C-alpha positions in Angstrom: -18.2 -8.8 -10.2 -15.5 -11.9 -10.5 -12.7 -10.8 -11.6 -10.6 -7.8 -10.9 -6.8 -6.1 -12.2 -4.8 -4.8 -9.8 -2.9 -1.5 -10.6 0.4 -2.7 -9.4 3.3 -4.6 -10.6 4.4 -5.0 -6.6 4.5 -8.5 -5.9 3.9 -7.7 -2.1 0.8 -6.2 -2.8 -0.7 -8.6 -5.2 -0.2 -11.3 -2.2 -1.3 -9.0 0.3 -4.4 -8.4 -1.7 -5.1 -11.5 -2.5 -5.2 -13.3 0.6 -7.4 -10.3 2.1 -9.9 -10.6 -0.9 -9.6 -14.4 -0.9 -12.9 -14.9 1.0 -14.8 -12.9 -1.9 -13.7 -15.4 -4.4 -12.7 -12.6 -6.5 -9.8 -13.1 -9.0 -7.3 -10.7 -8.6 -5.3 -10.0 -11.9 -1.8 -8.3 -11.8 -2.2 -5.8 -14.5 1.3 -7.2 -16.1 -0.6 -10.0 -17.2 -2.8 -7.9 -19.1 0.3 -5.8 -20.6 -0.5 -2.8 -18.6 2.6 -0.9 -17.4 2.2 1.0 -14.5 0.9 4.4 -14.4 2.3 7.8 -13.6 2.2 8.5 -10.1 2.7 12.6 -10.4 0.1 13.7 -7.1 1.3 15.0 -4.6 -1.8 12.9 -2.5 -2.2 9.3 -2.0 -6.0 9.2 -2.8 -5.2 11.1 -6.3 -2.4 8.5 -7.4 -4.7 5.8 -6.3 -7.6 7.3 -8.9 -5.3 7.4 -11.4 -3.8 3.9 -11.4 -7.5 2.1 -11.1 -8.5 4.2 -13.9 -5.4 3.3 -16.1 -5.6 -0.5 -15.1 -9.2 -0.3 -16.1 -9.2 1.4 -19.1 -6.6 -0.7 -20.3 -7.9 -4.0 -19.8 -12.3 -3.4 -19.2 -12.5 -4.9 -15.8 -12.8 -3.1 -12.7 -9.4 -2.0 -11.5 -8.4 -1.9 -8.0 -5.6 0.1 -6.9 -3.7 1.7 -3.7 -1.2 4.3 -3.1 0.3 3.5 0.4 4.0 5.0 1.9 5.1 5.4 5.4 5.2 9.2 6.8 7.9 9.9 9.6 6.7 12.8 11.6 10.2 14.5 12.3 10.4 14.9 8.6 7.3 16.8 8.0 5.1 13.3 6.7 8.5 12.4 4.1 8.8 10.2 2.1 4.7 9.8 2.1 3.8 9.4 -1.6 7.8 9.3 -2.4 7.9 6.3 -0.4 8.7 3.5 -3.4 11.2 5.7 -4.8 12.2 8.0 -1.9 16.0 6.7 -3.0 15.5 7.6 -6.5 15.4 5.1 -9.3 15.6 2.0 -10.0 13.2 1.4 -6.7 15.4 -0.5 -4.4 13.7 -1.4 -0.5 17.5 -1.8 0.3 18.0 1.9 -0.7 15.2 3.3 0.6 15.3 2.0 4.2 18.9 3.5 4.1 18.1 6.6 3.1 14.6 6.9 6.0 17.3 5.9 8.8 19.7 8.2 7.8 17.8 11.0 7.5 16.3 9.9 10.8 19.6 10.2 12.4 19.7 11.9 15.7 16.3 12.4 15.7 14.5 11.6 19.0 10.9 11.9 17.4 11.1 8.4 15.6 7.2 8.0 14.7 5.9 7.2 11.6 2.9 6.1 10.2 1.9 4.0 7.2 -0.9 5.6 5.2 -3.1 3.1 2.7 -5.9 4.7 0.2 -7.6 1.7 -1.6 -9.6 2.6 -4.8 -12.0 0.3 -6.9 -13.3 1.8 -9.7 -15.9 -1.0 -11.7 -14.7 1.1 -15.2 -12.7 3.4 -16.5 -15.5 6.1 -16.5 -16.9 5.4 -12.7 -18.2 8.2 -11.6 -18.4 6.9 -8.2 -15.2 4.8 -7.1 -15.1 3.2 -3.8 -12.5 5.0 -1.4 -11.3 3.8 1.7 -8.5 4.6 3.9 -6.6 3.1 7.1 -3.5 4.1 9.1 -1.1 2.0 10.7 1.0 3.4 13.5 4.3 3.2 14.7 8.3 3.8 14.7 11.2 3.8 12.8 14.2 1.9 14.2 17.7 1.6 13.0 18.2 -1.9 12.7 15.9 -4.2 10.3 14.3 -6.9 12.7 12.3 -9.8 10.8 11.7 -11.1 6.7 8.3 -11.0 6.1 6.7 -8.1 4.3 7.9 -6.0 2.0 9.3 -2.6 1.9 10.0 -0.6 5.4 8.6 -3.4 7.3 12.0 -4.6 9.0 11.9 -1.4 10.3 8.8 -0.3 11.3 8.5 -1.5 15.0 4.9 -1.4 16.9 5.6 -0.9 20.2 2.1 -2.6 21.4 3.4 -5.9 19.5 7.0 -5.6 20.7 7.8 -6.5 16.8 8.3 -4.8 13.7 5.9 -5.2 10.8 8.3 -7.9 9.4 8.1 -10.2 12.5 4.7 -10.5 12.0 2.8 -13.7 10.0 1.0 -12.7 7.7 -2.8 -13.0 9.0 -1.4 -10.6 11.9 -0.2 -8.2 9.9 -4.0 -8.2 8.1 -5.0 -7.8 11.2 -3.6 -4.5 11.9 -2.1 -3.3 8.9 -2.6 0.2 7.3 -3.8 -2.0 4.2 -6.0 -4.9 6.1 -8.1 -1.5 7.5 -8.2 0.0 4.2 -9.4 -3.3 2.6 -11.9 -4.1 5.4 -13.4 -0.6 5.2 -13.6 -1.0 1.2 -15.2 -4.4 1.6 -17.8 -3.2 3.7 -18.6 -0.8 1.2 -18.8 -3.5 -1.4 -21.4 -5.4 1.0 -23.7 -1.6 1.2 -23.7 -2.2 -2.5 -25.1 -6.1 -2.8 
């Protein structure tokens, strides 16, 4: 496997996955370059959505496909926005409006704890009966005032008490070392090495 298609049109995810997979020498091709549109994500769980996205990309490209489904889950909101993180404030998708809605919904809440969660799925082909599945979790707190210019999504509002910074204030290599996506990808790479 020298190439795989990334089942996402999110430029932030593409950048992160390319950085994370660079040591393996894998060429990561965004699905849009192959004319593939985003798959529907109708499911209530991250793993079901990731499987649907990977299967969709593999079927339309004939390549192995990598997909993730990830989001932020706020304890005081019963895990919301969860699988709806990218579209929390509706269509069209907007990081700014999503963040504004999350901060507003947490207004007055004492419990600001939240975590990012990520499921990564690698399907060797569209009918792969044994896709590789890995997950990662990253704990932090939602703050009211954004800090930092790095990352994407909720990163400027996702504060890491042990580091004293938000996710958006971390350099890419620092973020990969501790993030939900970085953890999930290391677990996926370990599964790939077991197969080699």
